[in-house]
N, C-alpha and C positions, 0 to 999 in steps of 0.2 A: 286701627282708628278707634277712638273712643265712641261708645254708643251714641252720646249726644251729638257728636259730629256727623254720624251717619244720618241722624234725623234732620239736622240743619240743612244738609245739602238739598234733599227734595223739598223741604219746607221753603227754602229760599226761592226755588224755581216756582213752586206753587204760588207764593206770594207775589212774585213778579208777574206771573201769568194773570192772576186775579186783578192786580192793579192795572195792567195794561188794558184788560178787557172792560172792567167795570160796566159791563153790559152796554156796549154801544147800541144795543137793541134791548129795550126794556121788556119786550114781549116775546122773547125767544122761546118761552115755554109753550107757546101756541103756534110755533112756526109751521108745523106740519099742516094744521088745519087751514091756516091762511094761505100757504103756498098752493094747496090743492083746491080749496074751495073758492078763494077770491084772489087770484094771483096778481091782478093788475089794478082793478078799480079805475080803469081808464088809461093806465100807462102800459107801455110795451104793446101798443097798437100799431102794427106795421103798415096799416092802411092810412095812418094819420098823415095829412099833408100840411106842412108848415104854412102858416098864414103870412101875409105881407107884413103884418105887425110884428110877428115873431118868426122870422124866416129860418132860424136854426133850431134843430132838435136839441133837447137837453138830455144829456146822459148822466144818470145818477150813479155814484160810485160809493158803495157801502163801506163800513169800517170793519175793523178786526172782530171776528166772532159774530159778524152780522150776516145778512143776506139781502137779496134784492127786493124782498117784500117788507120785512119787519122794519128795516132802517128807514123806510120811506112812506110809512102809512100816514104821516103828517104832511111832509113836503110834496110828495108826488101829486096828491089830489089838489093841493094848494096851487101848483103850477098848471095842472091840467085845467082847472077851473078858470085860469087866466089865459087859456087858449094856446098853451105850449104843447108841442108834441114831446112827450116824456118817455124815456126809456131807462131801464135799470138792468144791470148785469150782475151775475154771480161770478166771483173769481176767487182764486187762492184756495181751492178745495183741497183737502187732504183725503187720501183713501180711507174709507171706513168711517168718515166723520160727516154725517148728514147735517144740512141746514146751517151749520156754523162754518162760515167761510172766512176768507181773508187771512189764512194761516200759512199758505205756501210762500216760497221765496218771492220777494216783492218784484224782482226783475221779471220773473215768469208771469206774475199777475199783470204786469204792465203789457206783456205780450197778449194776454187775453183781452185787455182793454182795447188794444190796437185792433184786434179782430172784430170786437163788438162795435167799435166806432165805424169801421168800414162797412159792417152790415147795416147799421142805422143810416149811414149816408147813402148807401145804395138803395135802401128802401124808400127814403124820403126824397131823394134827388137833391139834397142840400149839398153845398160845397164844403161847409164847415159845421161843426157841432160846438155846443157849449158844454162844459163839464162842471158838475157840482158834486163834491165829495165830502164825506164826514170822516174825521179822524184819519186813519190810514188812507181812506179814500180821497182825502184832500191832498195828500202828499204823493201817493203812488203815481198819479197821472203825470207828475213832473218828470218821472223817468221816461214815460212814453213820449212826452213833449221833447225831451232833451236828447234821447238816444234812439228812439224808434220812429222818427219822422212825424210825430204827432203835431208838431208846430204848424205844419202845412194844412192840417185838417181841423184845428181847434181855434176858435175865436177867443174864448175866455175860460179860465179855470177859477172856480169859486170853492175855497176850502173852508169848511166849518170845523173849527177846532182841529186843524191839521197838525200832525207832528212833523213839521217841515225840517226841523233840526234835531229830531229825536226827543226822547224824554228821559229825565233822570228819575222819574217816578218818586219825586221828593227824596231822592238819594237812595232809594231802595235798589236801583240797578247797580249801584256801586258795590253792593254786598257780593255780587257775583265774583268779584276778583278775590274774595277771601275764601272761596270754597272751590277747590280744584275740581274741574269736570262739570261744574254747574252750568257754565256758559255753553259748553259743548252739548250738554243734555238739552238745554233750551233751544239751541239752534237746530238740533236733530229732530226734536219733537214738534216744534212750531217755528219754522224758520222766520216767518214774518215778525214774530215777537223779537227775536234777536236782531233783525234788521232795523227795528225801530228804537233800539237803545241808543242814546246819544253817544256819538263816537264810533258807531259801527262802520264796518268797511263799506256797506251799502250807502249809508248816508254821507260818508266822506267823499265817495265818488259822485254822488248826486249833487252835492253842494260845491264841489270843486269848480272854480272858474266862474262862480256867480249863481244866484238862485233862480234866475229867469232866463228865458230865451226870447229873442226878438219876435214880434208879431202877435204875441198872446197877451191879453189883459188878465191880471191876477187880482183876486180879492181874497183876503183872509178875514174871517169873522171869528173872533175869540171871546172867551169869557174869563174874567179874572178869578172865577171860582172853579176853574178847571183843575181837577184833582188827578188827572191821568197824564196829560201832556204838560209837564212842569219843567221849568217855569213857563207860564203861559205866553210870555213874550217871545219864547223860542219858536212859536208858531209863525211869527211875522216873517215876511220876505223882504229882501232888499233888491232894488233894481227899478228900471223904468216900467211904467204901466202897472204899478203895484198900488193897491189901496189896502191898508191894514186897519181893521175896524175892531174896537173893543165894544162889546154889546152894552156894557154899563155906561159908556159915554153917550149912548143913544137913549137909554132908559136906566137910570141909576138903581131902580128897585128890581131890576131883572136879576133873579138869583140862580139862573140856569147854570148847571155844571156841565161836565163833558158830554154826558149822554143826552140830557134834556135839550141842550142848544141845537142838537141835530134832529131830535125826535119830535119835539112838541112846541118849540119856541117860535111863535108866530112873529115876534119882533125880529128874530134872526131870519125867518122866512121872507119877511118884507125886504130885508136888506139883500137877500139872495135875488129877489125879483128886481131890485134896483141895479144890482151888478149885472144881471142878464140884459137889462134894457136901460142903460144909463141915460139915454136921450130923454126918457120919460120918467125918470126917477122922481119920487116924492119923499119928503122928509120922513125918516124913521123915528118914531117916538114911542112912548109907552102905550099910546092909543093904537099903535099898529097891531096890537094883540087882537083887536076886534075888526081889523081891516080885511 
């Protein structure tokens, strides 16, 4: 093999990895301090009793390369301050890789979600939970709902920039076919990344027979500036009880991309709150940033 071809193979994998991650958590460099010094700021309180106004606990599901703290430093307090019982899990851990989660096989991550939801329901006494996920965290729960009995325990799934039908990474993923062994290396090193490439075996199974399952309400909140899950319309779901939202239709000047919409975008947060409590929803506008 020519020397430049030896370089291109690992480079392709590196580029794909970087493009998928694009730091779904912008504060990953301080994950250790946050996780140890201030792990909850009000969430993951197992003594929390759901109120009559918000009778279901909310389970937050982080994205690829994220964790239960960093991904939710914005949204978790937002919901806690609105009287929700909020919980967040870590999933998809790889041996020897601390703090950066969501990397293991997605079907196995869905099993971890099942265990965590059962724990939350047992602690709170609620019959069902609501799920809110960012990126992979907005898509992975669909495996739980469809194949692991989650539909009986979940009222609503809200996906923020979810890769429901995978991503082309603006065509970058297609380069894998030109470099023998690159796809195998990607799958072996970080299975969750391979599972999220459009057309993967995981996504083919997940979406076969329809995007949704009966009894669950689905909301997708997308941004047209998403540079990770591309094209952004691939995030949308088809089926009953689905609401697909483009954040720029609510506020045209919202410039959030893939990371920001889940981390800091209070316009998106307001729409999450609407999805969790549609009976008391209020219009989401640019002014929601101060709401």
